[in-house]
Every structure is written in structure tokens, then in C-alpha cells.
C-alpha positions as CSV (number, residue, x, y, z in Angstrom):
1,M,20.9,17.2,50.7
2,A,18.9,19.7,52.8
3,D,15.2,20.1,52.1
4,E,14.2,23.3,50.5
5,G,11.7,25.8,52.0
6,L,9.6,28.7,50.8
7,V,7.8,31.6,52.4
8,P,4.8,33.8,51.5
9,C,6.2,37.0,50.1
10,K,3.7,39.1,52.1
11,T,5.5,38.0,55.3
12,L,8.9,38.6,53.8
13,A,7.9,42.0,52.6
14,S,6.8,43.1,56.1
15,R,10.0,41.8,57.7
16,I,12.6,43.4,55.4
17,G,11.1,46.8,55.3
18,M,9.6,47.1,51.8
19,R,7.8,50.2,50.8
20,N,4.0,50.0,51.1
21,R,3.5,50.5,47.3
22,D,6.0,47.7,46.5
23,K,4.6,45.5,49.3
24,R,1.1,45.5,47.8
25,N,2.6,44.4,44.4
26,F,5.2,42.0,45.8
27,R,2.8,40.0,47.9
28,Q,0.9,38.8,44.8
29,S,3.7,36.4,44.1
30,Q,5.2,33.5,46.0
31,C,9.0,33.1,46.5
32,T,10.3,29.7,46.0
33,P,13.9,28.4,46.3
34,K,15.9,27.9,43.1
35,Q,12.9,29.2,41.1
36,V,11.8,32.7,40.1
37,V,8.1,33.3,40.1
38,H,6.8,36.6,38.6
39,G,3.3,36.7,40.1
40,W,-0.2,35.6,39.1
41,D,-0.3,37.3,35.7
42,Y,3.4,37.5,34.8
43,N,3.1,41.2,34.6
44,W,6.6,42.6,35.1
45,E,5.4,46.2,35.3
46,F,3.8,45.6,38.7
47,L,6.8,43.8,40.3
48,W,9.8,45.5,41.7
49,C,11.8,42.2,41.7
50,A,11.7,38.5,41.6
51,A,13.0,36.8,44.7
52,S,14.1,33.4,46.2
53,V,13.9,32.9,49.9
54,F,15.2,30.0,52.0
55,T,14.2,29.2,55.6
56,D,15.3,26.7,58.1
57,A,13.0,24.2,59.8
58,Q,12.0,26.9,62.4
59,G,11.0,29.4,59.7
60,K,14.1,31.6,60.2
61,R,15.5,33.2,57.0
62,Q,18.8,31.7,55.8
63,K,19.1,33.1,52.4
64,L,17.6,35.8,50.1
65,E,18.3,36.5,46.5
66,A,16.4,39.2,44.6
67,V,16.5,40.6,41.1
68,P,15.6,44.3,40.6
69,R,13.7,45.7,37.7
70,Q,15.6,45.9,34.4
71,L,14.3,49.4,33.9
72,D,14.2,51.8,36.8
73,K,13.1,55.4,36.1
74,D,13.2,56.5,39.7
75,I,16.0,59.1,40.0
76,S,15.4,59.9,43.7
77,T,18.0,59.1,46.3
78,P,16.6,56.4,48.6
79,A,17.4,56.1,52.2
80,P,20.0,53.5,53.1
81,F,18.6,50.1,53.9
82,D,18.6,48.9,57.5
83,F,20.3,45.5,57.4
84,G,19.1,44.9,61.0
85,R,15.8,43.9,59.5
86,L,17.4,40.9,57.8
87,F,19.1,39.9,61.1
88,Q,15.7,40.1,62.8
89,A,14.1,37.9,60.1
90,A,16.9,35.4,60.5
91,G,16.6,35.3,64.3
92,L,20.1,36.6,64.8
93,D,21.3,39.1,67.4
94,Q,23.3,41.7,65.4
95,S,25.2,42.8,68.5
96,R,26.9,39.4,68.6
97,F,28.5,40.0,65.1
98,Q,31.4,42.2,64.1
99,P,31.7,44.0,60.8
100,A,34.0,42.3,58.3
101,A,35.1,42.6,54.7
102,P,32.5,41.1,52.3
103,Q,33.6,38.0,50.4
104,W,30.4,36.6,48.8
105,T,29.4,38.4,45.6
106,P,25.7,38.5,44.7
107,L,24.4,38.2,41.2
108,A,22.2,41.3,41.5
109,P,23.5,44.8,41.2
110,F,24.2,46.5,44.5
111,D,25.3,49.9,45.9
112,D,25.6,48.9,49.5
113,R,27.3,45.7,50.6
114,K,28.2,44.6,54.1
115,A,29.4,41.5,56.0
116,W,29.6,40.4,59.6
117,T,31.3,37.6,61.5
118,G,30.3,35.8,64.7
119,T,29.4,32.4,66.1
120,A,26.2,30.4,66.3
121,V,24.6,30.5,69.8
122,A,23.6,26.9,69.9
123,T,26.6,25.2,68.4
124,G,29.4,27.7,68.6
125,D,30.2,27.3,64.9
126,P,31.8,30.3,63.1
127,L,29.2,32.2,61.0
128,R,29.5,34.9,58.4
129,V,26.6,37.0,57.4
130,E,26.7,38.6,53.9
131,A,24.2,41.1,52.7
132,A,23.7,43.7,49.9
133,A,21.1,46.3,48.9
134,W,20.3,48.2,45.7
135,R,18.7,51.7,46.0
136,G,17.5,51.0,49.5
137,R,16.1,47.6,48.9
138,P,17.7,44.2,49.9
139,V,18.9,42.1,47.0
140,F,21.1,39.6,48.8
141,F,21.4,37.9,52.2
142,R,23.1,34.7,53.2
143,I,24.2,33.0,56.4
144,V,27.5,31.3,55.6
145,G,28.7,28.5,57.8
146,P,31.4,25.8,57.7
147,W,29.0,23.8,55.4
148,S,28.7,26.5,52.8
149,H,30.4,26.4,49.5
150,P,30.4,28.7,46.4
151,E,28.0,27.0,44.0
152,R,28.7,29.3,41.1
153,D,32.4,28.6,41.3
154,Q,32.1,24.9,40.8
155,A,31.9,23.5,37.3
156,G,29.3,20.9,36.5
157,G,27.2,21.7,39.6
158,G,23.9,21.0,38.0
159,G,22.3,17.7,36.9
160,D,23.1,14.2,38.0
161,P,26.5,13.0,39.1
162,L,28.5,11.2,36.3
163,L,28.3,7.9,38.1
164,L,24.5,8.0,38.3
165,T,24.2,9.0,34.6
166,V,26.4,6.0,33.6
167,V,24.4,3.6,35.8
168,K,21.1,4.9,34.4
169,Y,22.0,4.4,30.8
170,L,23.7,1.1,31.3
171,A,20.6,-0.1,33.2
172,L,18.4,1.1,30.3
173,I,20.5,-0.8,27.7
174,A,20.5,-3.9,29.8
175,S,16.8,-3.7,30.5
176,L,16.1,-3.4,26.7
177,V,18.0,-6.6,26.1
178,L,16.2,-8.4,28.9
179,T,12.8,-7.1,27.8
180,W,13.3,-8.3,24.3
181,H,14.3,-11.7,25.7
182,N,11.3,-11.9,28.0
183,V,8.9,-11.0,25.2
184,R,10.3,-13.6,22.9
185,T,10.2,-16.3,25.5
186,G,6.7,-15.4,26.6
187,K,7.7,-14.4,30.2
188,A,7.0,-10.7,29.9
189,D,4.1,-9.1,31.9
190,L,3.2,-6.6,29.2
191,R,-0.2,-5.8,30.7
192,G,1.3,-5.0,34.1
193,G,4.1,-3.0,32.5
194,A,1.6,-1.0,30.4
195,K,-0.6,-0.2,33.4
196,L,2.4,0.9,35.5
197,A,3.8,3.1,32.7
198,A,0.3,4.7,32.0
199,F,-0.2,5.4,35.7
200,Y,3.3,6.9,36.0
201,F,2.8,9.0,32.9
202,C,-0.5,10.5,34.2
203,T,1.0,11.2,37.7
204,L,4.3,12.7,36.5
205,S,2.7,14.9,33.8
206,G,-0.1,15.9,36.2
207,A,2.4,16.9,38.9
208,S,4.5,18.9,36.5
209,L,1.5,20.8,35.1
210,L,0.2,21.5,38.6
211,Q,3.5,22.9,39.8
212,A,4.2,24.9,36.6
213,H,3.4,28.6,36.4
214,H,0.9,29.2,33.6
215,A,0.3,32.3,31.5
216,A,-1.6,33.0,28.2
217,V,1.6,33.2,26.1
218,N,3.1,31.2,23.3
219,A,5.6,29.6,25.7
220,E,2.7,27.8,27.4
221,L,2.4,25.3,24.5
222,T,6.2,24.7,24.6
223,M,6.0,24.1,28.3
224,F,3.2,21.6,27.8
225,W,5.0,19.5,25.2
226,I,8.2,19.5,27.3
227,V,6.2,18.2,30.3
228,V,4.5,15.5,28.1
229,S,7.7,14.4,26.4
230,N,9.6,14.1,29.7
231,A,6.8,12.2,31.4
232,G,6.4,10.0,28.3
233,F,10.1,9.1,28.2
234,N,10.3,8.3,31.9
235,A,7.1,6.3,31.8
236,L,8.5,4.3,28.8
237,A,11.7,3.7,30.7
238,L,9.8,2.6,33.8
239,G,7.7,0.2,31.7
240,I,10.9,-1.3,30.2
241,F,12.5,-1.7,33.6
242,Y,9.4,-3.5,35.0
243,T,9.1,-5.8,32.0
244,A,12.8,-6.7,32.3
245,L,12.7,-7.3,36.0
246,E,9.3,-8.8,36.7
247,P,10.0,-12.4,35.7
248,W,13.1,-12.5,37.9
249,V,11.2,-11.1,40.9
250,R,8.3,-13.5,40.3
251,K,10.7,-16.3,40.5
252,R,12.9,-15.1,43.4
253,W,10.5,-13.1,45.5
254,P,6.9,-14.0,44.4
255,Q,5.4,-12.7,47.7
256,S,6.5,-9.1,46.7
257,L,4.3,-9.2,43.6
258,I,1.1,-10.5,45.2
259,S,-0.4,-7.1,46.0
260,W,0.6,-5.7,42.6
261,S,-0.9,-8.7,40.8
262,R,-4.2,-8.3,42.7
263,L,-4.2,-4.6,42.0
264,T,-3.9,-5.1,38.2
265,T,-6.5,-7.9,38.2
266,L,-9.0,-7.1,41.0
267,G,-8.5,-3.4,41.4
268,P,-7.8,-1.1,44.4
269,R,-10.7,-2.4,46.5
270,D,-9.1,-5.7,47.1
271,P,-8.4,-6.2,50.9
272,Q,-4.8,-7.3,50.3
273,V,-4.1,-4.2,48.1
274,G,-5.6,-2.0,50.8
275,Q,-3.4,-3.6,53.5
276,A,-0.3,-3.0,51.4
277,L,-1.3,0.6,50.8
278,L,-1.9,1.2,54.5
279,L,1.4,-0.3,55.5
280,G,3.2,1.8,52.9
281,V,1.4,5.0,54.3
282,V,2.4,4.1,57.9
283,F,6.0,3.5,56.9
284,G,6.1,6.7,54.9
285,C,4.7,8.7,57.8
286,L,7.3,7.3,60.1
287,L,10.1,8.3,57.7
288,A,8.6,11.8,57.4
289,V,8.5,12.2,61.2
290,V,12.1,11.2,61.5
291,G,13.0,13.7,58.8
292,F,11.1,16.5,60.5
293,L,12.9,15.9,63.8
294,R,16.2,16.8,62.2
295,L,17.0,20.5,62.5
296,H,20.5,20.2,61.1
297,G,22.2,18.0,58.5
298,P,25.2,15.9,59.1
299,G,27.6,18.8,58.3
300,G,25.7,21.2,60.7
301,E,23.9,22.9,57.8
302,P,20.3,24.0,58.5
303,M,17.5,21.8,57.2
304,F,15.2,23.9,55.0
305,A,11.5,23.3,55.7
306,F,9.3,21.6,53.1
307,L,6.4,24.1,52.9
308,Y,4.7,23.5,49.6
309,P,1.2,23.8,51.2
310,L,1.8,27.5,51.8
311,M,1.7,28.0,48.0
312,G,-1.9,26.7,47.8
313,L,-3.7,23.5,47.0
314,R,-2.4,23.2,43.5
315,Q,1.3,23.2,44.6
316,A,0.6,20.9,47.5
317,L,-1.1,18.4,45.3
318,G,1.6,18.6,42.7
319,G,4.3,18.1,45.4
320,A,2.5,15.0,46.7
321,M,2.1,13.5,43.2
322,N,5.7,14.3,42.4
323,S,6.8,12.4,45.5
324,L,4.8,9.4,44.4
325,T,6.5,9.4,41.0
326,G,9.9,9.4,42.6
327,S,9.0,6.5,44.8
328,L,7.7,4.4,41.9
329,F,10.7,5.0,39.6
330,D,13.4,4.8,42.2
331,S,12.1,1.5,43.7
332,V,12.0,-0.3,40.4
333,F,15.3,1.3,39.3
334,V,17.1,0.3,42.5
335,L,15.8,-3.3,42.3
336,L,16.9,-3.5,38.7
337,V,20.4,-2.4,39.5
338,L,20.6,-5.1,42.3
339,F,19.4,-7.7,39.8
340,L,21.9,-6.7,37.2
341,L,24.7,-6.8,39.7
342,R,23.6,-10.2,40.8
343,V,23.7,-11.5,37.2
344,I,27.1,-10.0,36.5
345,L,28.9,-10.8,39.7
346,R,27.1,-14.2,40.2
347,K,27.8,-14.1,44.0
348,Q,25.0,-12.8,46.2
349,W,27.3,-11.3,48.9
350,L,29.5,-9.6,46.3
351,A,26.6,-8.1,44.5
352,T,25.1,-6.9,47.7
353,G,28.4,-5.2,48.8
354,V,28.8,-3.5,45.4
355,F,25.2,-2.4,45.4
356,I,25.5,-0.8,48.9
357,L,28.7,1.1,47.8
358,L,27.0,2.2,44.6
359,M,23.9,3.5,46.3
360,A,25.9,5.2,49.0
361,S,27.8,7.1,46.2
362,I,24.6,8.4,44.6
363,N,22.3,8.8,47.6
364,S,22.4,12.6,47.4
365,V,20.2,12.6,44.3
366,N,16.4,13.2,44.8
367,S,15.3,10.9,42.1
368,S,16.8,8.5,39.5
369,R,14.5,9.5,36.7
370,W,15.5,11.5,33.7
């Protein structure tokens, strides 16, 4: 799945030809993919639209979706929008594209809709450019390639795949049984599980609150309790997974728990804990470098840049904390699934083969947590 990018709206406003009055208001917000942000104070009166913008790894625009005001009292006839500005923002030469009949319908209202067809200069892949405007302002722009598919026309496009959902709940039921068994036999590491769950709860809730958009309205309290309840449930599930899995890991791979045991007993200043953290940071940086070197996905789709720092320190810190929560949950969950397959199938080679096939089937999901 391609990474998602964002762009400061001030830059976007300048490159798509927004009016000066609207540009001053529009630049107070940030445009994020798959998320509508209404500005610092959530004041609809001062915003002409809410927008989502996607860029590729080189900062070129790939997609724009905007929603105009619900109430528009302007009765003047605006000048037609120059779609060449969108081509310029996307780094495309409009002369290489020929007009075509539009096929992709935007969600926003429009009074001017156009499409062009051409080929990518670098790869020669066929491309279609779709765009629409409403009262002289762009509301839709998309570069359509062989990798594109109509998301709105596909049922069940949101949420986890069915296979992952089944695996998660079966793993939760099995881990509850194993946890009960470990507690009764005195094998459970309740202290380590409680510390892991508490750390995970603080990290996930903190990341969600940092990345949320706050306002002095009644919905703020509802948002707070949704964040806390979601973090609490996932932390409880992680603690159960750990308590069910830890005795088996301690018996089979005791060396993998040395750093964790020293962390829970001696604290983060222990040299062996620091060594494990440094190795993890180095390995994570190497994976990040490999990911940044990819400009296109396996299907030729553009890789969207991960640009959370452009939204400020709060969003950057929330993004880093959210990545940490995914790493914690996913590693314990994956190891638990491998253990359960080993118990059920009894043969190491068979369990490993089924595990690889299972993980390959659900590898498009960002995180296994609920």
C-alpha cells in the first residue's frame, strides 16, 4: 500500500490559482489525505472549502479533492478555471495530453469537467488526467494510471480484510484460554504484561490525542473517550497476548527476552537494554532508507511521501508514537499467530509454511490492532 502524503495549503493555494482573499483564509489549515481539516478554529465561515491533497515522493500533485461551502451567496459569474495550473502542480506537460471524455465523477459539485489522455514520460504507461471545477475553483484532480481503481464502486473497501478479522479474534480467544492456563499454573508474567499494556496505552492514547484536531465543542469530550476506550481495549489485548505467549518464548527462545526482562527489572539505563534499542533504531533506519528509495510501487503506482513533519511538531510526534504502537502490537501478534500454528499443526515446517502464506495474504494492512 502506498504511503500517503500531505502538503501545506499555502503552497497548494498559490499553485492552483486561488483568489487572494480565499488564499489568506485557506492557508490557515493543513490538507491531509483521507482526512478533512477545517482550520485552527474550526470556523466554517472563513473557509471556502476543505481539501485533501496527495503528492508523490517528489512532491508532485497526484490527486486533489475539495468540498465547497454549503452556502454560497456569491451570484457573480466567475472566470473559467485554468486547468493548466493543475498540470503545472503535477509536473505534467499539458501539450502531451489530448482532450477526452471524462469518466471519473467527483463527489463535489462541478460546473466544468474535463479529461485528457496521454502517456507517462518515464515509463510510457497510459495516463488519464481527470479534473473538475466549481464556480472557477478546482474541486477535483486525479492522475489515473493502470494501477488506479474506483474505490467508491467497491463494496467493503474500508476496514480490515475478512481473513485478518477472523485471525485476530481467533487469536484473542486462544490467548484468553492460554492466559487463564498460565495464571493457574503460575507461569504467567503478570508484571511484565501489565507494564507492556500500560506503556502501550499511554503511547497509543497520546499519539491519537496529538494527531486529533481539537476544538472547544461538546464533541471534544466524545472524541476523548473514543480515544481512551480504543487505546484501553488494544492495550488489554496486547497484555493478554503477551501473558499467553511469554512462557512459551521463555522456554523456546529465552535469549529474545533478556533485554525485555532487564528493562522491566533494571530500567532503560541498563547497557544491554541500550544495546538492543540502538540495534533496533539502526535496523529501522535501514528499512526507512530502503522505503524512501522506492519512487513507485510494484504496480507502477506513485509512492506518496510521508510528510507529517510539515504539519508541525505535534503531528510529527504523534506520527512517531503511532509507529511505535504499531511495531509493539504487530510483533507480539505475529509471534502469537506463529505459536498457535505451531501448537495446532505440530510440525515446525508446516506451521512455518502456513504462517508465511497467511502473512502474505494480509501484508497490505498497516497494523493488526483493533
